[in-house]
C-alpha positions in Angstrom: -56.5 108.6 117.9 -53.3 107.3 116.5 -53.5 103.8 115.0 -51.1 101.1 116.2 -49.4 98.8 113.7 -51.6 95.9 114.6 -54.9 97.9 114.8 -57.5 97.4 112.1 -56.9 100.0 109.3 -59.5 102.8 109.2 -59.8 102.6 105.4 -62.4 99.9 105.7 -60.3 97.1 104.1 -60.4 94.9 107.2 -56.6 94.4 107.2 -54.2 95.4 109.9 -52.8 98.9 109.6 -49.2 97.6 109.1 -50.3 95.5 106.1 -52.5 98.2 104.6 -52.1 102.0 104.7 -49.1 102.3 107.1 -46.5 102.6 104.3 -48.6 105.1 102.3 -49.2 107.2 105.4 -45.5 107.2 106.3 -44.7 108.4 102.8 -47.2 111.3 103.1 -45.7 112.2 106.5 -42.3 112.2 105.0 -43.5 114.4 102.1 -45.0 116.9 104.6 -41.8 117.1 106.6 -39.8 117.6 103.4 -42.1 120.5 102.4 -41.4 122.1 105.8 -37.7 121.8 105.1 -37.7 123.0 101.5 -40.3 125.9 101.5 -38.2 128.3 103.6 -35.0 127.5 101.7 -36.5 128.1 98.3 -38.3 131.3 99.6 -35.1 132.6 101.1 -33.1 131.8 97.9 -35.6 133.7 95.7 -35.6 136.8 98.1 -31.8 136.8 98.3 -31.5 136.7 94.5 -34.1 139.4 93.9 -32.4 141.7 96.5 -28.9 141.3 95.1 -29.3 140.5 91.4 -32.7 141.8 90.1 -31.2 144.8 88.3 -28.3 142.8 86.7 -30.9 140.3 85.5 -33.1 142.9 83.9 -30.1 144.5 82.2 -28.9 141.1 80.8 -32.4 140.2 79.6 -32.8 143.6 77.8 -29.6 142.7 75.8 -30.6 139.1 75.3 -34.3 139.6 74.5 -34.6 143.2 73.1 -38.2 142.5 72.1 -39.3 142.6 75.8 -38.7 146.4 75.8 -41.8 146.9 73.7 -43.9 144.2 75.5 -46.8 145.5 77.5 -46.4 145.4 81.3 -49.4 143.1 81.8 -47.6 140.5 79.8 -44.2 141.1 81.3 -45.7 140.1 84.7 -46.2 136.6 83.3 -43.0 136.4 81.2 -40.3 137.7 83.6 -40.8 135.8 86.9 -40.2 132.3 85.4 -37.2 133.6 83.5 -35.8 135.2 86.6 -36.2 132.0 88.6 -34.4 130.1 85.8 -31.7 132.8 86.0 -31.1 132.1 89.7 -29.6 128.8 88.7 -28.2 129.6 85.3 -27.1 133.2 84.8 -23.7 134.4 86.0 -25.0 137.7 87.5 -22.5 138.1 90.4 -19.3 140.2 89.8 -17.2 137.1 90.2 -19.1 135.1 87.6 -21.2 133.1 90.0 -24.9 132.5 89.6 -27.2 133.8 92.3 -27.6 130.2 93.4 -23.9 129.7 93.8 -23.5 133.0 95.6 -26.3 132.0 98.0 -24.6 128.7 98.9 -21.3 130.6 99.4 -22.6 133.4 101.6 -25.3 131.8 103.6 -24.8 129.6 106.6 -26.7 126.5 105.5 -27.2 123.4 107.7 -25.7 120.2 106.3 -29.0 118.5 105.6 -30.3 121.5 103.7 -27.0 121.9 101.8 -27.1 118.3 100.6 -30.5 119.0 99.1 -29.5 122.3 97.5 -26.5 120.7 95.8 -28.8 118.2 94.1 -30.8 121.1 92.6 -27.8 122.5 90.9 -27.7 119.9 88.1 -31.4 119.5 87.5 -32.4 120.3 83.9 -35.8 121.8 82.9 -38.3 119.8 81.0 -41.8 119.5 79.7 -44.2 117.4 81.8 -47.7 116.2 81.0 -50.1 116.8 83.9 -51.9 113.5 84.4 -54.0 113.9 87.5 -54.1 115.1 91.1 -54.3 112.9 94.2 -54.1 113.6 98.0 -53.3 117.3 97.2 -50.3 116.3 94.9 -50.0 116.7 91.1 -48.7 113.8 89.1 -46.6 114.5 86.1 -44.9 112.5 83.3 -41.8 113.8 81.6 -42.5 114.4 77.9 -39.1 113.0 76.8 -38.1 110.4 79.4 -41.6 109.3 80.6 -40.3 109.6 84.1 -43.1 110.1 86.6 -42.8 113.0 89.1 -44.9 114.3 92.0 -45.2 117.9 93.0 -47.5 119.9 95.3 -49.1 122.7 93.3 -52.4 123.3 95.1 -55.8 122.6 93.6 -55.7 123.0 89.9 -58.8 123.6 87.7 -60.2 120.4 86.2 -59.3 121.5 82.6 -55.6 121.5 83.6 -55.6 118.0 85.2 -57.5 116.1 82.5 -54.2 115.1 80.7 -54.3 117.7 77.9 -52.1 120.3 79.6 -48.3 120.4 80.0 -46.0 122.1 82.4 -42.6 123.7 81.5 -40.4 124.0 84.5 -37.3 122.7 86.4 -38.4 120.2 89.1 -36.0 120.3 92.0 -35.6 116.8 93.4 -36.3 115.8 97.0 -36.4 112.4 98.6 -40.1 111.8 98.3 -41.2 114.4 95.7 -40.1 117.2 93.5 -40.5 121.0 93.9 -41.2 123.7 91.4 -38.1 125.9 90.9 -40.4 128.9 90.1 -43.8 129.9 88.8 -45.3 127.1 86.6 -45.7 127.7 82.8 -48.6 125.8 81.4 -48.8 124.7 77.8 -52.0 123.6 76.2 -51.8 120.6 73.8 -52.7 122.9 70.9 -49.4 124.6 71.4 -47.2 121.7 72.4 -45.9 120.7 68.9 -44.9 124.3 68.3 -43.0 124.5 71.5 -41.3 121.2 71.0 -40.3 122.1 67.5 -38.9 125.4 68.7 -36.7 123.5 71.2 -35.6 121.1 68.5 -34.6 124.0 66.3 -32.3 125.3 69.0 -30.7 122.2 70.3 -27.8 121.5 67.8 -25.8 118.7 69.5 -27.6 119.2 72.9 -30.3 117.0 74.3 -33.8 118.7 74.4 -33.4 119.3 78.1 -30.0 120.9 77.7 -31.3 123.1 74.9 -34.2 124.1 77.1 -31.9 125.0 79.9 -29.7 127.1 77.6 -32.5 128.9 75.7 -35.1 129.0 78.5 -35.7 132.8 78.1 -36.2 132.4 74.3 -38.6 129.5 74.7 -40.6 131.3 77.4 -40.9 134.4 75.2 -41.9 132.1 72.3 -44.7 130.6 74.4 -45.9 134.1 75.1 -45.9 134.9 71.4 -47.8 131.8 70.6 -50.4 132.5 73.2 -50.8 136.1 72.2 -51.1 135.2 68.5 -53.5 132.4 69.3 -55.7 134.8 71.3 -55.6 137.5 68.6 -56.4 135.1 65.7 -59.0 133.3 67.8 -60.9 136.6 68.5 -60.7 137.6 64.9 -62.1 134.3 63.6 -65.0 134.5 66.0 -65.8 138.1 65.1 -65.9 137.0 61.5 -68.0 133.9 62.3 -70.5 136.1 64.2 -70.9 138.4 61.3 -71.5 135.5 58.9 -73.5 133.4 61.2 -76.8 134.1 59.3 -75.2 133.0 56.0 -74.0 129.5 56.6 -73.3 127.7 53.3 -74.9 124.4 54.5 -77.8 124.2 57.0 -77.5 121.9 59.9 -79.2 118.5 59.7 -82.1 117.7 62.1 -79.7 115.7 64.3 -77.2 118.5 64.4 -79.9 121.0 65.1 -81.1 118.8 68.0 -77.7 119.3 69.7 -78.1 123.1 69.7 -81.7 122.7 70.9 -80.5 120.6 73.9 -77.7 123.0 74.5 -80.0 126.1 74.5 -82.6 124.4 76.7 -80.2 123.3 79.4 -77.9 126.4 79.5 -80.9 128.6 80.2 -79.5 132.0 81.4 -76.0 130.8 82.4 -74.3 132.1 79.2 -74.7 135.4 77.4 -76.2 135.7 73.9 -72.8 136.6 72.5 -71.4 133.3 73.9 -74.4 131.4 72.4 -73.5 132.9 69.0 -69.9 131.8 69.3 -70.9 128.3 70.3 -73.4 128.1 67.4 -70.7 129.2 65.0 -68.3 126.6 66.4 -70.8 123.8 66.1 -71.8 124.8 62.6 -68.2 124.8 61.4 -67.4 121.6 63.2 -70.4 119.8 61.6 -69.5 121.0 58.2 -65.9 119.8 58.6 -66.4 116.6 60.5 -70.0 115.5 59.9 -70.3 113.8 63.3 -72.5 110.8 63.8 -74.9 111.8 66.6 -76.5 109.1 68.6 -77.0 111.2 71.8 -77.3 115.0 71.4 -76.5 115.5 75.1 -72.9 114.4 74.7 -72.1 117.2 72.2 -74.4 119.7 73.9 -72.6 119.2 77.3 -69.2 119.8 75.7 -70.5 122.9 73.9 -71.6 124.3 77.2 -68.3 123.5 78.8 -66.5 125.4 76.0 -69.0 128.2 76.5 -68.0 128.6 80.1 -64.3 128.0 79.8 -63.3 129.5 76.4 -65.9 132.2 75.6 -67.6 133.5 78.8 -64.5 135.0 80.5 -65.7 134.1 84.0 -63.6 133.9 87.2 -62.0 130.4 87.0 -63.5 129.6 90.4 -67.0 130.1 89.1 -66.7 128.0 86.0 -68.8 124.8 85.6 -66.8 121.5 85.9 -67.1 118.5 83.6 -68.6 116.5 86.5 -71.3 119.0 87.1 -72.2 119.1 83.4 -72.1 115.3 83.3 -74.8 115.1 86.0 -76.8 117.9 84.3 -76.8 116.3 80.8 -76.9 112.6 81.9 -73.6 111.7 80.3 -70.1 110.7 81.6 -67.3 113.2 82.4 -65.0 111.2 80.1 -67.4 111.7 77.2 -67.5 115.4 77.7 -63.7 115.4 77.9 -63.4 113.5 74.6 -65.9 115.8 72.8 -64.2 118.9 74.3 -60.8 117.8 73.0 -62.3 117.3 69.5 -63.8 120.8 69.5 -60.5 122.3 70.8 -58.5 120.5 68.1 -60.9 121.9 65.5 -60.5 125.4 66.8 -56.7 125.0 66.7 -56.8 123.7 63.1 -59.0 126.6 61.9 -57.0 129.3 63.8 
């Protein structure tokens, strides 16, 4: 039943609806209506661009990024879509020098309200955004350079992406109540953030970081791929080495450090493979040798080790992975503590990569 303005709010506050949740609900309704307006336009724009300019785009990218010719197809499937969607707004692919976006506006009959929205998109620059949290189905972001807060709808993201340690590289198309992704999202982990920012800084000359990112978006995107590929290769090599040397550690673990592994082993049971256990043991041994942690509660470190076991080493379907909240209940610790320990372990992995 629809609430009247003077009815008691159903949130339980005891206040009248007009003085409680009415404004928030109206905003959510406005956002939903805006999504219904934007989704078909954006979908039609991408289909139009692919139909008329896909070949021109591929030819231009082969000249601009010759290294993609030798890139495996499985990686091109991740690299090329975001670059193409950038190209819709930025590459003069039409014979008259127009971008696909400009051609679309010229040749399509677009209602006035939709056209006003589209023209706002034309000047939007890409940026890097920190993913802070999700709420009511929307993802909240903070611009890396301007600290401006933005809201986008991205569906349910895994917990490890929304814990504040992951960044998004994209152009966010402005709407009245929210922003919209211009294309497929590119996620950047905090381990790679400094490298990506330094790459943009090296390209900018007299431009702002956002202008440089707009100009060199294909180069930055390919650089992110190279970082991820190199990180994966080095990471695998390091752990192959650590497995081979696991029985010959220079320094044995202290009784407190060994207790962490005992709790981890006891509570993981059969949920992780023996190979993963070996990798987790190597990680913990190396971390202890470098950082000499003060251990007051073994469960806090053990829970974070199991989290890494599932998310970094096991190679499970993302939907099947254990969440920090589940592990917090299992080990009797807080999700925030697991997040803190997990970040420390991940930073150590990045430093030793």
